[in-house]
C-alpha positions in Angstrom: 125.9 64.6 102.9 129.7 65.1 102.4 131.5 67.7 104.4 132.1 70.1 101.5 128.4 70.1 100.7 127.5 70.8 104.3 129.8 73.8 104.3 128.0 75.3 101.3 124.7 75.3 103.2 124.0 78.6 104.9 120.4 78.3 105.9 119.0 74.8 106.6 115.6 73.7 105.4 114.0 74.2 108.9 115.2 77.9 109.1 114.0 78.6 105.5 110.7 76.9 106.3 110.2 79.1 109.4 111.3 82.2 107.6 108.8 81.9 104.7 106.0 80.5 106.9 106.2 83.3 109.4 106.2 85.8 106.5 103.2 84.1 104.9 101.3 84.0 108.2 102.1 87.7 108.9 100.8 88.8 105.5 97.8 86.5 105.8 96.8 88.1 109.0 97.5 91.6 107.8 95.7 91.4 104.4 93.2 88.5 104.5 91.9 87.6 107.9 89.2 89.4 109.8 90.7 91.4 112.7 89.8 89.7 116.0 88.3 86.7 114.2 89.0 83.1 115.0 91.2 82.5 111.9 93.2 85.7 112.7 93.7 84.4 116.2 94.9 80.9 115.1 97.2 82.3 112.4 98.7 84.4 115.2 99.2 81.4 117.4 100.8 79.4 114.5 103.1 82.3 113.8 104.1 82.5 117.5 104.7 78.8 117.7 107.0 78.9 114.6 109.0 81.8 116.0 109.4 80.0 119.3 110.5 76.8 117.4 113.1 78.9 115.5 114.4 80.4 118.7 114.7 76.9 120.2 116.3 75.6 117.0 118.8 78.5 117.2 119.9 77.3 120.6 120.8 73.8 119.5 122.0 74.1 115.9 125.5 75.1 114.8 126.5 77.5 112.1 124.9 80.7 110.8 121.4 79.8 112.3 122.8 79.6 115.9 121.4 82.5 117.8 124.8 83.2 119.4 126.3 83.7 115.9 124.4 86.9 115.3 124.0 88.8 118.5 122.7 92.3 117.9 125.4 95.1 118.4 125.1 98.7 117.5 128.9 99.1 117.6 129.3 96.1 115.1 126.6 97.6 112.9 128.4 100.9 112.7 131.6 99.2 111.8 129.8 97.2 109.2 128.3 100.3 107.6 131.7 101.9 107.4 133.2 98.7 105.9 130.3 98.6 103.4 130.8 102.2 102.3 134.5 101.6 101.8 134.6 98.2 100.3 131.1 97.4 99.0 131.6 93.9 100.4 129.8 91.8 102.9 131.8 88.8 103.8 129.7 87.7 106.8 128.7 84.1 106.9 125.0 84.4 107.8 123.6 87.6 109.1 125.7 90.7 109.0 125.4 93.0 112.0 122.6 95.1 110.5 120.7 92.0 109.5 121.2 90.6 113.0 119.6 93.7 114.5 116.7 93.4 112.1 116.1 89.7 112.7 116.0 90.2 116.5 113.8 93.3 116.1 111.3 91.4 113.8 111.1 88.4 116.2 110.5 90.7 119.1 108.0 92.8 117.3 106.1 89.7 116.0 106.0 88.2 119.5 104.8 91.5 121.0 102.1 91.6 118.3 100.9 88.2 119.3 101.0 89.0 123.0 99.1 92.3 122.5 96.5 90.6 120.3 96.0 87.9 122.9 95.7 90.5 125.7 93.1 92.4 123.7 91.2 89.1 123.0 91.3 88.1 126.6 90.3 91.7 127.7 93.3 91.6 130.1 93.1 94.2 132.9 89.8 95.4 131.4 92.0 97.2 128.8 90.8 95.7 125.5 90.8 99.0 123.7 94.3 99.9 124.9 95.7 96.5 123.8 93.9 96.7 120.5 95.6 100.1 119.9 99.0 98.7 121.0 98.5 95.7 118.7 97.6 97.9 115.7 100.7 100.1 116.3 103.0 97.0 116.6 101.5 95.4 113.5 102.1 98.6 111.5 105.6 99.0 112.9 106.3 95.4 112.0 105.1 95.9 108.5 107.4 99.0 108.1 110.3 96.9 109.4 109.4 94.1 106.9 109.4 96.6 104.1 112.8 98.0 105.3 114.1 94.4 105.5 113.1 93.6 101.9 114.5 96.9 100.7 117.8 96.2 102.5 118.0 92.7 100.9 117.6 94.3 97.5 120.0 97.2 98.2 122.6 94.9 99.6 122.3 92.5 96.7 122.9 95.3 94.3 125.7 96.9 96.4 127.7 93.7 97.2 126.8 91.4 94.4 125.7 88.7 96.9 122.3 87.3 96.2 120.7 87.2 99.6 117.3 86.1 98.4 118.9 83.0 96.8 120.4 82.1 100.2 117.0 82.1 101.8 115.4 80.2 98.9 118.1 77.5 98.4 120.0 77.7 101.6 123.3 78.1 99.7 125.7 81.0 100.1 125.9 83.0 96.9 129.3 84.7 97.1 
């Protein structure tokens, strides 16, 4: 691939595959599998493995997908909001500061969902009911964050004119 073509790619195929696979697995477990069932369990394990693979990938790859390129920062998020209000532009290559915070939140929440589900299944510390309640709370919190994430993508697309969905579908920057 020639250098100019590489520069156009924002999200590589592996990142996009992980993103859409994790989303599909989360919704599969939320809407279609039996809570506590074997399929639910294995879908959770697969989702966890994909998130871990993405984190490892983010340690080795360059560009927007590198974990160090989107460290969460409340201060940077505030500055970003002020800039958005004033300019209606988002010139970040990759995740903007709000998006970075959401990505890290979702990864953490999904991993905690998996951990609490596993702890409930294993009856860790004889606290199955407690872990089930924690798991249910985390799953619902994650669903709320996913809805907020999708809403933010739609709002930011409208506000800035950048097609963020296109970037996650094709890998190409849309500014």
